[in-house]
N, CA, C and O atoms as a MOPAC input file, in Angstrom:
PM7 MOZYME 1SCF
protein

 N     82.72300 1   123.12400 1   162.43200 1
 C     81.98700 1   122.20100 1   163.28200 1
 C     80.73300 1   121.72300 1   162.55500 1
 O     79.91200 1   122.53700 1   162.13300 1
 N     80.58500 1   120.42900 1   162.40900 1
 C     79.38900 1   119.93600 1   161.71800 1
 C     78.14200 1   120.08100 1   162.59000 1
 O     78.18000 1   119.84800 1   163.79800 1
 N     77.04600 1   120.46900 1   161.95500 1
 C     75.77700 1   120.57000 1   162.68100 1
 C     74.76000 1   119.55600 1   162.15500 1
 O     73.75600 1   119.27400 1   162.81000 1
 N     75.03000 1   119.01000 1   160.96200 1
 C     74.11400 1   118.05800 1   160.34400 1
 C     74.94800 1   117.01100 1   159.62300 1
 O     75.61300 1   117.31200 1   158.63200 1
 N     74.91100 1   115.76800 1   160.12800 1
 C     75.76400 1   114.69100 1   159.63500 1
 C     74.92000 1   113.63300 1   158.94500 1
 O     73.87200 1   113.22700 1   159.44700 1
 N     75.39800 1   113.18900 1   157.77500 1
 C     74.75300 1   112.10800 1   157.03800 1
 C     75.71100 1   110.92700 1   156.98700 1
 O     76.88900 1   111.07400 1   156.66000 1
 N     75.18600 1   109.76300 1   157.31500 1
 C     75.98100 1   108.52600 1   157.30000 1
 C     75.41800 1   107.59800 1   156.23900 1
 O     74.20600 1   107.39900 1   156.16000 1
 N     76.30300 1   107.02500 1   155.41600 1
 C     75.89200 1   106.07000 1   154.39100 1
 C     75.76500 1   104.68100 1   154.98500 1
 O     76.75900 1   104.09400 1   155.41300 1
 N     74.56100 1   104.15300 1   155.01400 1
 C     74.28300 1   102.86100 1   155.66400 1
 C     73.88600 1   101.82300 1   154.63200 1
 O     72.82300 1   101.91200 1   154.01600 1
 N     74.76400 1   100.82300 1   154.44900 1
 C     74.43400 1    99.72400 1   153.54100 1
 C     74.38300 1    98.37900 1   154.25700 1
 O     74.15500 1    97.34600 1   153.62700 1
 N     74.59400 1    98.39100 1   155.56700 1
 C     74.53100 1    97.15700 1   156.34700 1
 C     75.84400 1    96.40900 1   156.41100 1
 O     75.89600 1    95.32300 1   156.98900 1
 N     76.91000 1    96.95100 1   155.83700 1
 C     78.20600 1    96.28100 1   155.86400 1
 C     78.93800 1    96.56600 1   157.17900 1
 O     78.59400 1    97.49500 1   157.91000 1
 N     79.94600 1    95.75200 1   157.45900 1
 C     80.76000 1    95.93600 1   158.66100 1
 C     81.41400 1    97.32000 1   158.67000 1
 O     81.44500 1    97.98700 1   159.70400 1
 N     81.93600 1    97.74900 1   157.51800 1
 C     82.57300 1    99.06100 1   157.45300 1
 C     81.57900 1   100.20300 1   157.63900 1
 O     81.94200 1   101.26500 1   158.14300 1
 N     80.33800 1    99.99100 1   157.23800 1
 C     79.32300 1   101.01900 1   157.45900 1
 C     79.08000 1   101.21100 1   158.95500 1
 O     78.86900 1   102.33700 1   159.40500 1
 N     79.10600 1   100.11900 1   159.73200 1
 C     78.90500 1   100.23600 1   161.17700 1
 C     80.11500 1   100.86800 1   161.85800 1
 O     79.96300 1   101.58000 1   162.85100 1
 N     81.32300 1   100.61300 1   161.32900 1
 C     82.51400 1   101.30300 1   161.84700 1
 C     82.36800 1   102.80700 1   161.61600 1
 O     82.65800 1   103.61300 1   162.49900 1
 N     81.92100 1   103.16400 1   160.43100 1
 C     81.72000 1   104.57000 1   160.10600 1
 C     80.62100 1   105.17900 1   160.97600 1
 O     80.72100 1   106.33100 1   161.39600 1
 N     79.58200 1   104.40800 1   161.24000 1
 C     78.50400 1   104.90500 1   162.08700 1
 C     79.00700 1   105.20200 1   163.49300 1
 O     78.59800 1   106.19600 1   164.09300 1
 N     79.87400 1   104.37100 1   164.02300 1
 C     80.44200 1   104.63800 1   165.35000 1
 C     81.14700 1   105.98700 1   165.37200 1
 O     81.00200 1   106.75500 1   166.32300 1
 N     81.90700 1   106.27100 1   164.32200 1
 C     82.60100 1   107.56500 1   164.22600 1
 C     81.59500 1   108.71000 1   164.09800 1
 O     81.75200 1   109.75700 1   164.72600 1
 N     80.56800 1   108.50400 1   163.28600 1
 C     79.54400 1   109.53700 1   163.09100 1
 C     78.83500 1   109.85200 1   164.40100 1
 O     78.55300 1   111.01400 1   164.69500 1
 N     78.54900 1   108.82300 1   165.18500 1
 C     77.88900 1   109.02300 1   166.48300 1
 C     78.78700 1   109.85200 1   167.40000 1
 O     78.31900 1   110.78900 1   168.04700 1
 N     80.07300 1   109.51100 1   167.45700 1
 C     81.00900 1   110.24800 1   168.31400 1
 C     81.10700 1   111.71400 1   167.90300 1
 O     81.11900 1   112.60300 1   168.75500 1
 N     81.17700 1   111.95900 1   166.61500 1
 C     81.26600 1   113.34000 1   166.12800 1
 C     79.97800 1   114.09800 1   166.43100 1
 O     80.01300 1   115.24500 1   166.87900 1
 N     78.84400 1   113.44900 1   166.18400 1
 C     77.55600 1   114.09400 1   166.45500 1
 C     77.41900 1   114.44000 1   167.93400 1
 O     76.93400 1   115.51700 1   168.28100 1
 N     77.84400 1   113.53100 1   168.79900 1
 C     77.79100 1   113.80100 1   170.24100 1
 C     78.69800 1   114.97300 1   170.60700 1
 O     78.30200 1   115.85900 1   171.36300 1
 N     79.89500 1   114.97300 1   170.07700 1
 C     80.87500 1   116.00900 1   170.41300 1
 C     80.41400 1   117.40700 1   170.00600 1
 O     80.69000 1   118.38500 1   170.70100 1
 N     79.71100 1   117.49700 1   168.88000 1
 C     79.29800 1   118.80600 1   168.37300 1
 C     77.81100 1   119.09400 1   168.53000 1
 O     77.33900 1   120.15400 1   168.11900 1
 N     77.07100 1   118.16200 1   169.12200 1
 C     75.63300 1   118.36200 1   169.27400 1
 C     74.92900 1   118.42800 1   167.91800 1
 O     73.97200 1   119.18200 1   167.74300 1
 N     75.40800 1   117.63800 1   166.97100 1
 C     74.88300 1   117.67300 1   165.59800 1
 C     73.72700 1   116.69700 1   165.41400 1
 O     73.60700 1   115.70600 1   166.13500 1
 N     72.87600 1   116.99900 1   164.42700 1
 C     71.84300 1   116.05500 1   163.99100 1
 C     72.54300 1   114.90200 1   163.29900 1
 O     73.55400 1   115.09700 1   162.62500 1
 N     72.00400 1   113.69100 1   163.46500 1
 C     72.58500 1   112.52100 1   162.81600 1
 C     71.51900 1   111.80900 1   161.98800 1
 O     70.43900 1   111.48200 1   162.48000 1
 N     71.84800 1   111.58200 1   160.72600 1
 C     70.95600 1   110.90800 1   159.79000 1
 C     71.70500 1   109.77300 1   159.11400 1
 O     72.92700 1   109.82500 1   158.97600 1
 N     70.97000 1   108.74000 1   158.69100 1
 C     71.54300 1   107.71000 1   157.83200 1
 C     70.78700 1   107.72200 1   156.51000 1
 O     69.62300 1   108.11400 1   156.43600 1
 N     71.48400 1   107.28300 1   155.47800 1
 C     70.84300 1   107.13500 1   154.17900 1
 C     71.20800 1   105.77300 1   153.60700 1
 O     72.37100 1   105.37100 1   153.61900 1
 N     70.20900 1   105.07800 1   153.11000 1
 C     70.38900 1   103.79600 1   152.43100 1
 C     69.78000 1   103.94500 1   151.04800 1
 O     68.66000 1   104.43500 1   150.90100 1
 N     70.52600 1   103.51800 1   150.03200 1
 C     70.06800 1   103.69000 1   148.65200 1
 C     69.93100 1   102.33200 1   147.99100 1
 O     70.87600 1   101.54500 1   147.95100 1
 N     68.74900 1   102.07100 1   147.47900 1
 C     68.50700 1   100.87400 1   146.69000 1
 C     68.62400 1   101.27200 1   145.22800 1
 O     67.89100 1   102.13500 1   144.74500 1
 N     69.55500 1   100.63100 1   144.53300 1
 C     69.75100 1   100.92400 1   143.11200 1
 C     68.50000 1   100.55300 1   142.33000 1
 O     67.93400 1    99.47500 1   142.51600 1
 N     68.07800 1   101.44900 1   141.46000 1
 C     66.93000 1   101.15400 1   140.59500 1
 C     67.40000 1   100.34200 1   139.39600 1
 O     68.56700 1   100.41500 1   139.01200 1
 N     66.49200 1    99.56900 1   138.80400 1
 C     66.87800 1    98.87400 1   137.57600 1
 C     67.27100 1    99.91100 1   136.52400 1
 O     66.68900 1   100.99400 1   136.48000 1
 N     68.24000 1    99.59500 1   135.68800 1
 C     68.68600 1   100.56000 1   134.68100 1
 C     67.55500 1   100.98000 1   133.74900 1
 O     67.51700 1   102.12100 1   133.28800 1
 N     66.64700 1   100.06900 1   133.47600 1
 C     65.55000 1   100.38300 1   132.57400 1
 C     64.23100 1    99.97100 1   133.22500 1
 O     63.60900 1    98.98700 1   132.82600 1
 N     63.82200 1   100.72800 1   134.21900 1
 C     62.54100 1   100.43700 1   134.86400 1
 C     61.43500 1   100.61100 1   133.83500 1
 O     61.38100 1   101.62200 1   133.13400 1
 N     60.56300 1    99.63100 1   133.74900 1
 C     59.48800 1    99.66900 1   132.75900 1
 C     58.38400 1   100.63900 1   133.11000 1
 O     57.81300 1   101.29000 1   132.23600 1
 N     58.08600 1   100.73400 1   134.39800 1
 C     56.98300 1   101.58500 1   134.82700 1
 C     57.33000 1   102.25600 1   136.14600 1
 O     58.27900 1   101.86900 1   136.82800 1
 N     56.55400 1   103.25500 1   136.48800 1
 C     56.70900 1   103.90600 1   137.78900 1
 C     56.42600 1   102.88800 1   138.89400 1
 O     57.03200 1   102.93600 1   139.96500 1
 N     55.50800 1   101.97800 1   138.62600 1
 C     55.17300 1   100.93400 1   139.59900 1
 C     56.37400 1   100.09100 1   139.98200 1
 O     56.50100 1    99.68000 1   141.13500 1
 N     57.26000 1    99.82800 1   139.02800 1
 C     58.46900 1    99.05200 1   139.32700 1
 C     59.36800 1    99.79800 1   140.30100 1
 O     59.96400 1    99.18800 1   141.18900 1
 N     59.47100 1   101.11900 1   140.14100 1
 C     60.28500 1   101.92200 1   141.04700 1
 C     59.66500 1   101.92500 1   142.44200 1
 O     60.38300 1   101.81600 1   143.43700 1
 N     58.34600 1   102.04800 1   142.52600 1
 C     57.65100 1   102.01900 1   143.81400 1
 C     57.85600 1   100.66600 1   144.48600 1
 O     58.10400 1   100.60400 1   145.69000 1
 N     57.75300 1    99.58900 1   143.72200 1
 C     57.98800 1    98.24700 1   144.27100 1
 C     59.41100 1    98.12200 1   144.79500 1
 O     59.62500 1    97.53100 1   145.85300 1
 N     60.38900 1    98.66700 1   144.07500 1
 C     61.78800 1    98.63000 1   144.51900 1
 C     61.94500 1    99.37300 1   145.83400 1
 O     62.66600 1    98.91500 1   146.72100 1
 N     61.27400 1   100.52500 1   145.97300 1
 C     61.37800 1   101.30100 1   147.20900 1
 C     60.79900 1   100.51600 1   148.37700 1
 O     61.39300 1   100.48700 1   149.45500 1
 N     59.66200 1    99.88600 1   148.18100 1
 C     59.06200 1    99.06200 1   149.23800 1
 C     59.98800 1    97.91700 1   149.61800 1
 O     60.17200 1    97.62800 1   150.80000 1
 N     60.56700 1    97.26900 1   148.62400 1
 C     61.49600 1    96.16400 1   148.89000 1
 C     62.74200 1    96.66800 1   149.60900 1
 O     63.25900 1    96.00100 1   150.50500 1
 N     63.22200 1    97.83800 1   149.21800 1
 C     64.42900 1    98.40600 1   149.84000 1
 C     64.19500 1    98.69800 1   151.31300 1
 O     65.06700 1    98.45100 1   152.14700 1
 N     63.01800 1    99.22300 1   151.63300 1
 C     62.72500 1    99.53500 1   153.03600 1
 C     62.76600 1    98.26200 1   153.87600 1
 O     63.22800 1    98.28900 1   155.01700 1
 N     62.28700 1    97.14900 1   153.32400 1
 C     62.35700 1    95.87600 1   154.05400 1
 C     63.78300 1    95.35100 1   154.08600 1
 O     64.22300 1    94.80900 1   155.10100 1
 N     64.50500 1    95.50400 1   152.99200 1
 C     65.88200 1    95.01000 1   152.89400 1
 C     66.79800 1    95.71400 1   153.89200 1
 O     67.69800 1    95.09000 1   154.45400 1
 N     66.57600 1    96.99700 1   154.11400 1
 C     67.42600 1    97.77100 1   155.01200 1
 C     66.88400 1    97.84000 1   156.43900 1
 O     67.50700 1    98.46400 1   157.29800 1
 N     65.74500 1    97.21700 1   156.70900 1
 C     65.11200 1    97.30700 1   158.03000 1
 C     66.04200 1    96.84600 1   159.15000 1
 O     66.12300 1    97.49400 1   160.19300 1
 N     66.73900 1    95.73600 1   158.94300 1
 C     67.64400 1    95.21600 1   159.97400 1
 C     68.81600 1    96.17000 1   160.20600 1
 O     69.19000 1    96.42300 1   161.35100 1
 N     69.38800 1    96.69500 1   159.14000 1
 C     70.50400 1    97.63800 1   159.26200 1
 C     70.06200 1    98.91600 1   159.97500 1
 O     70.79600 1    99.44700 1   160.80900 1
 N     68.87700 1    99.40500 1   159.65400 1
 C     68.36500 1   100.61700 1   160.28200 1
 C     68.11000 1   100.37200 1   161.76600 1
 O     68.42700 1   101.22000 1   162.60000 1
 N     67.54300 1    99.21900 1   162.09700 1
 C     67.29400 1    98.88600 1   163.50900 1
 C     68.61000 1    98.83000 1   164.28100 1
 O     68.69400 1    99.33800 1   165.39900 1
 N     69.63000 1    98.22100 1   163.69800 1
 C     70.93400 1    98.14100 1   164.36000 1
 C     71.53100 1    99.53800 1   164.53000 1
 O     72.10200 1    99.84200 1   165.57800 1
 N     71.40500 1   100.38400 1   163.51500 1
 C     71.91900 1   101.75400 1   163.59900 1
 C     71.21400 1   102.53500 1   164.70500 1
 O     71.85400 1   103.26100 1   165.46500 1
 N     69.91200 1   102.38400 1   164.79200 1
 C     69.16100 1   103.07800 1   165.85300 1
 C     69.57800 1   102.58300 1   167.23700 1
 O     69.69900 1   103.37700 1   168.17000 1
 N     69.79600 1   101.27900 1   167.37100 1
 C     70.26200 1   100.73100 1   168.64700 1
 C     71.63000 1   101.29300 1   169.02100 1
 O     71.86000 1   101.66200 1   170.17200 1
 N     72.53700 1   101.35900 1   168.04600 1
 C     73.86300 1   101.91200 1   168.31000 1
 C     73.77000 1   103.36500 1   168.76300 1
 O     74.45800 1   103.77000 1   169.70000 1
 N     72.92800 1   104.14100 1   168.10700 1
 C     72.76300 1   105.54900 1   168.46700 1
 C     72.15600 1   105.68300 1   169.85900 1
 O     72.64600 1   106.46200 1   170.67600 1
 N     71.09700 1   104.93100 1   170.13500 1
 C     70.44000 1   105.02500 1   171.44300 1
 C     71.36100 1   104.61200 1   172.57500 1
 O     71.33100 1   105.20900 1   173.65100 1
 N     72.17300 1   103.60300 1   172.34500 1
 C     73.13800 1   103.16800 1   173.34800 1
 C     74.08600 1   104.30900 1   173.71100 1
 O     74.57800 1   104.38300 1   174.83700 1
 N     74.33500 1   105.19000 1   172.75800 1
 C     75.22500 1   106.33000 1   172.97100 1
 C     74.46800 1   107.62300 1   173.25400 1
 O     75.03900 1   108.71100 1   173.18500 1
 N     73.18200 1   107.50000 1   173.57300 1
 C     72.38700 1   108.67200 1   173.93400 1
 C     72.04000 1   109.58100 1   172.76800 1
 O     71.78900 1   110.77000 1   172.96000 1
 N     72.02400 1   109.03200 1   171.56800 1
 C     71.73900 1   109.83200 1   170.37300 1
 C     70.46700 1   109.34500 1   169.68800 1
 O     70.09000 1   108.17800 1   169.79800 1
 N     69.82300 1   110.25300 1   168.99000 1
 C     68.71100 1   109.91200 1   168.11500 1
 C     69.22800 1   109.93000 1   166.68200 1
 O     70.13000 1   110.69700 1   166.34600 1
 N     68.65500 1   109.08800 1   165.85400 1
 C     69.09000 1   109.00900 1   164.46700 1
 C     67.85800 1   109.02500 1   163.57300 1
 O     66.84800 1   108.39400 1   163.88500 1
 N     67.94200 1   109.73700 1   162.47800 1
 C     66.86000 1   109.76400 1   161.49200 1
 C     67.33000 1   108.96900 1   160.27600 1
 O     68.39500 1   109.24200 1   159.72200 1
 N     66.53800 1   107.99400 1   159.87000 1
 C     66.93400 1   107.12000 1   158.76300 1
 C     66.11900 1   107.41100 1   157.51500 1
 O     64.91600 1   107.66700 1   157.57700 1
 N     66.79900 1   107.36600 1   156.39000 1
 C     66.17500 1   107.63200 1   155.09800 1
 C     66.52100 1   106.49300 1   154.14900 1
 O     67.68300 1   106.09800 1   154.04800 1
 N     65.51700 1   105.96200 1   153.45300 1
 C     65.72700 1   104.95200 1   152.42300 1
 C     65.19500 1   105.53600 1   151.12600 1
 O     64.03300 1   105.93100 1   151.03300 1
 N     66.07100 1   105.58300 1   150.12100 1
 C     65.65600 1   106.12700 1   148.83900 1
 C     66.03200 1   105.14500 1   147.73400 1
 O     66.90500 1   104.29400 1   147.90200 1
 N     65.35600 1   105.28600 1   146.61300 1
 C     65.64100 1   104.46500 1   145.44800 1
 C     66.25900 1   105.36700 1   144.39700 1
 O     65.75100 1   106.45200 1   144.11400 1
 N     67.34900 1   104.91000 1   143.82800 1
 C     68.00600 1   105.70000 1   142.78900 1
 C     69.39300 1   105.17600 1   142.53200 1
 O     69.74100 1   104.07000 1   142.94600 1
 N     70.17800 1   105.97000 1   141.85100 1
 C     71.57100 1   105.62700 1   141.61100 1
 C     72.35000 1   106.14900 1   142.80900 1
 O     72.22600 1   107.31900 1   143.17200 1
 N     73.14400 1   105.29300 1   143.41600 1
 C     73.72200 1   105.54100 1   144.72600 1
 C     74.42300 1   106.89000 1   144.86700 1
 O     74.02600 1   107.69500 1   145.71000 1
 N     75.43200 1   107.15100 1   144.08300 1
 C     76.21600 1   108.38000 1   144.23100 1
 C     75.35500 1   109.60300 1   143.94300 1
 O     75.31300 1   110.53900 1   144.74100 1
 N     74.68200 1   109.59400 1   142.82500 1
 C     73.84500 1   110.74000 1   142.44200 1
 C     72.77800 1   111.02500 1   143.49800 1
 O     72.54500 1   112.18100 1   143.85000 1
 N     72.13700 1   109.98700 1   143.99800 1
 C     71.07300 1   110.16000 1   144.99200 1
 C     71.61000 1   110.74900 1   146.29000 1
 O     70.98100 1   111.62500 1   146.88500 1
 N     72.76900 1   110.27100 1   146.72600 1
 C     73.34000 1   110.78700 1   147.97800 1
 C     73.78100 1   112.23900 1   147.80900 1
 O     73.53100 1   113.06400 1   148.68800 1
 N     74.42500 1   112.55800 1   146.70600 1
 C     74.86100 1   113.93300 1   146.46200 1
 C     73.66400 1   114.87900 1   146.42600 1
 O     73.70600 1   115.95200 1   147.02800 1
 N     72.60700 1   114.49500 1   145.73300 1
 C     71.40100 1   115.32900 1   145.67300 1
 C     70.75500 1   115.47000 1   147.04700 1
 O     70.28100 1   116.55100 1   147.39800 1
 N     70.73300 1   114.39100 1   147.83000 1
 C     70.15400 1   114.42200 1   149.16800 1
 C     70.93500 1   115.38400 1   150.06500 1
 O     70.34300 1   116.14500 1   150.83000 1
 N     72.26000 1   115.34800 1   149.96800 1
 C     73.10500 1   116.25600 1   150.75400 1
 C     72.77800 1   117.70500 1   150.41100 1
 O     72.60400 1   118.53500 1   151.30300 1
 N     72.69500 1   118.00100 1   149.13800 1
 C     72.39600 1   119.37200 1   148.70300 1
 C     71.01600 1   119.81600 1   149.16900 1
 O     70.84900 1   120.92200 1   149.68300 1
 N     70.04200 1   118.95400 1   148.98700 1
 C     68.65700 1   119.30700 1   149.31500 1
 C     68.47000 1   119.56900 1   150.80400 1
 O     67.68700 1   120.43500 1   151.19200 1
 N     69.19900 1   118.81300 1   151.64700 1
 C     68.98200 1   118.90500 1   153.09200 1
 C     70.12700 1   119.59100 1   153.83800 1
 O     70.15600 1   119.58800 1   155.06800 1
 N     71.05900 1   120.17100 1   153.10600 1
 C     72.14100 1   120.98100 1   153.68600 1
 C     72.97600 1   120.26600 1   154.74300 1
 O     73.18300 1   120.80000 1   155.83200 1
 N     73.45100 1   119.08000 1   154.43700 1
 C     74.35800 1   118.37800 1   155.33600 1
 C     75.74600 1   118.99400 1   155.20700 1
 O     76.13500 1   119.43100 1   154.12400 1
 N     76.48700 1   119.03100 1   156.29900 1
 C     77.83900 1   119.57400 1   156.21300 1
 C     78.91900 1   118.52700 1   156.43700 1
 O     80.10600 1   118.85000 1   156.38900 1
 N     78.52400 1   117.26100 1   156.68400 1
 C     79.49100 1   116.18100 1   156.78900 1
 C     78.84100 1   114.87400 1   156.34700 1
 O     77.73500 1   114.54100 1   156.77300 1
 N     79.53900 1   114.14700 1   155.49500 1
 C     79.13600 1   112.80500 1   155.07800 1
 C     80.15200 1   111.83900 1   155.65700 1
 O     81.35600 1   112.02500 1   155.48300 1
 N     79.67400 1   110.80100 1   156.34900 1
 C     80.55200 1   109.78700 1   156.93600 1
 C     80.21700 1   108.45600 1   156.27100 1
 O     79.07700 1   107.99200 1   156.31000 1
 N     81.24400 1   107.84900 1   155.65500 1
 C     81.02900 1   106.59900 1   154.93300 1
 C     82.13100 1   105.60700 1   155.25800 1
 O     83.24600 1   105.98500 1   155.62000 1
 N     81.79700 1   104.32700 1   155.12100 1
 C     82.78600 1   103.26900 1   155.24300 1
 C     83.57400 1   103.15400 1   153.95100 1
 O     83.08500 1   103.52000 1   152.88100 1
 N     84.79700 1   102.64500 1   154.05200 1
 C     85.67900 1   102.56200 1   152.89100 1
 C     85.13300 1   101.67000 1   151.79200 1
 O     85.16100 1   102.05200 1   150.62200 1
 N     84.63600 1   100.49100 1   152.13900 1
 C     84.04000 1    99.59900 1   151.13700 1
 C     82.76500 1    99.02000 1   151.70100 1
 O     82.71300 1    98.58200 1   152.85000 1
 N     81.73900 1    99.02600 1   150.87400 1
 C     80.47600 1    98.43600 1   151.28900 1
 C     80.37300 1    97.00500 1   150.82300 1
 O     81.37400 1    96.29500 1   150.73300 1
 N     79.15700 1    96.58200 1   150.52600 1
 C     78.91900 1    95.20900 1   150.09800 1
 C     79.48400 1    94.90400 1   148.72300 1
 O     79.73500 1    93.74300 1   148.40100 1
 N     79.68500 1    95.91900 1   147.91600 1
 C     80.06500 1    95.66500 1   146.52900 1
 C     81.56400 1    95.84500 1   146.30800 1
 O     81.96700 1    96.48400 1   145.33700 1
 N     82.38800 1    95.29900 1   147.18200 1
 C     83.83800 1    95.49300 1   147.10200 1
 C     84.40700 1    95.00700 1   145.76700 1
 O     85.22500 1    95.70500 1   145.16900 1
 N     84.00400 1    93.84900 1   145.29200 1
 C     84.52000 1    93.33100 1   144.02400 1
 C     84.11100 1    94.23900 1   142.87500 1
 O     84.93500 1    94.58700 1   142.02900 1
 N     82.85400 1    94.62000 1   142.84400 1
 C     82.37500 1    95.51300 1   141.78800 1
 C     83.14600 1    96.82200 1   141.83000 1
 O     83.54100 1    97.33500 1   140.78300 1
 N     83.37100 1    97.38300 1   143.03400 1
 C     84.08900 1    98.64300 1   143.16700 1
 C     85.49800 1    98.54400 1   142.60600 1
 O     85.98400 1    99.48700 1   141.98200 1
 N     86.15700 1    97.41800 1   142.81900 1
 C     87.52600 1    97.25300 1   142.31300 1
 C     87.54200 1    97.21700 1   140.78000 1
 O     88.49200 1    97.68200 1   140.14900 1
 N     86.48800 1    96.66400 1   140.19900 1
 C     86.44600 1    96.51900 1   138.74900 1
 C     85.90700 1    97.78600 1   138.08200 1
 O     86.48000 1    98.25500 1   137.09800 1
 N     84.82600 1    98.33700 1   138.60000 1
 C     84.12000 1    99.42100 1   137.92700 1
 C     84.39000 1   100.81400 1   138.50200 1
 O     84.04400 1   101.80700 1   137.86100 1
 N     84.98500 1   100.91700 1   139.66400 1
 C     85.19400 1   102.22500 1   140.27700 1
 C     84.44700 1   102.30400 1   141.58300 1
 O     83.37600 1   101.71400 1   141.73200 1
 N     84.98800 1   103.00800 1   142.50000 1
 C     84.48400 1   103.00300 1   143.85500 1
 C     83.39900 1   104.04200 1   144.11000 1
 O     83.53600 1   105.20600 1   143.73400 1
 N     82.33100 1   103.60800 1   144.74600 1
 C     81.29700 1   104.53200 1   145.20300 1
 C     81.90900 1   105.52900 1   146.17700 1
 O     81.62400 1   106.72500 1   146.12300 1
 N     82.75200 1   105.02100 1   147.06200 1
 C     83.43500 1   105.85500 1   148.04300 1
 C     84.24300 1   106.95400 1   147.34400 1
 O     84.15000 1   108.12600 1   147.70700 1
 N     85.01600 1   106.57400 1   146.36300 1
 C     85.84600 1   107.53100 1   145.63700 1
 C     84.98000 1   108.58300 1   144.94200 1
 O     85.31500 1   109.76800 1   144.94600 1
 N     83.88700 1   108.15600 1   144.35500 1
 C     82.99400 1   109.09200 1   143.67200 1
 C     82.34600 1   110.05600 1   144.65500 1
 O     82.19900 1   111.24100 1   144.35300 1
 N     81.95900 1   109.56500 1   145.82400 1
 C     81.35200 1   110.44400 1   146.82100 1
 C     82.35700 1   111.47300 1   147.33900 1
 O     82.01200 1   112.63800 1   147.53200 1
 N     83.59000 1   111.04400 1   147.56000 1
 C     84.62300 1   111.99400 1   148.00000 1
 C     84.78700 1   113.09600 1   146.96000 1
 O     84.93200 1   114.26700 1   147.30800 1
 N     84.76300 1   112.72700 1   145.70600 1
 C     84.97400 1   113.68800 1   144.62800 1
 C     83.75600 1   114.60000 1   144.41600 1
 O     83.92400 1   115.78600 1   144.13200 1
 N     82.54400 1   114.07000 1   144.55000 1
 C     81.35400 1   114.81500 1   144.13800 1
 C     80.51800 1   115.42800 1   145.26700 1
 O     79.72400 1   116.33500 1   145.01600 1
 N     80.68300 1   114.95400 1   146.48700 1
 C     79.85500 1   115.47000 1   147.58600 1
 C     80.13600 1   116.94500 1   147.80500 1
 O     81.29300 1   117.36400 1   147.77500 1
 N     79.08600 1   117.74600 1   148.02700 1
 C     79.25400 1   119.17900 1   148.21300 1
 C     79.60000 1   119.55500 1   149.66100 1
 O     79.47500 1   120.71700 1   150.04600 1
 N     80.02800 1   118.58600 1   150.45100 1
 C     80.38300 1   118.83900 1   151.84900 1
 C     81.63300 1   118.03800 1   152.17900 1
 O     82.13400 1   117.28100 1   151.34700 1
 N     82.12600 1   118.20700 1   153.38000 1
 C     83.26700 1   117.40100 1   153.81900 1
 C     82.85500 1   115.94000 1   153.89500 1
 O     81.70100 1   115.62300 1   154.18400 1
 N     83.81300 1   115.05100 1   153.63200 1
 C     83.55500 1   113.61300 1   153.66300 1
 C     84.60000 1   112.95400 1   154.54600 1
 O     85.80000 1   113.16500 1   154.37100 1
 N     84.13200 1   112.15200 1   155.50000 1
 C     85.00900 1   111.34700 1   156.33600 1
 C     84.85900 1   109.89800 1   155.88800 1
 O     83.76700 1   109.33200 1   155.93400 1
 N     85.98300 1   109.30000 1   155.45000 1
 C     85.99600 1   107.90400 1   155.03800 1
 C     86.64700 1   107.11100 1   156.14100 1
 O     87.79500 1   107.37100 1   156.50300 1
 N     85.91700 1   106.12800 1   156.68900 1
 C     86.39300 1   105.34100 1   157.81000 1
 C     86.83300 1   103.97300 1   157.30500 1
 O     86.08800 1   103.28100 1   156.61200 1
 N     88.06500 1   103.59400 1   157.66700 1
 C     88.59400 1   102.27500 1   157.27900 1
 C     88.48600 1   101.32700 1   158.45600 1
 O     88.87400 1   100.16400 1   158.34900 1

């Protein structure tokens, strides 16, 4: 039984489908529900200031998605904790799961980068392989 659930939120339609499932599971088990949004850092950030600027921009970029996620949770009588981090998507999520002891990750099958995923490899596939907890992939 999951007690702490993390949902990958990128603002895509599939992410909201996955969030609906995460909300239902959290309600059924009385689990904590969190979302995580990751803004990719530039491959060669020149300064720490550039990373800080990216984080500030990411928080604004994901503000609408986070607001929608909170509305969905509240409509279902749930509270949600949202996290926005800057880093490399898969690595950052895996480290976040380990650091905060999540026991379930819920993600949508394809996010905004569907074309890139088909060419370079899927974030979803990498998370299923590398996450230290159970992963639910919602189609």
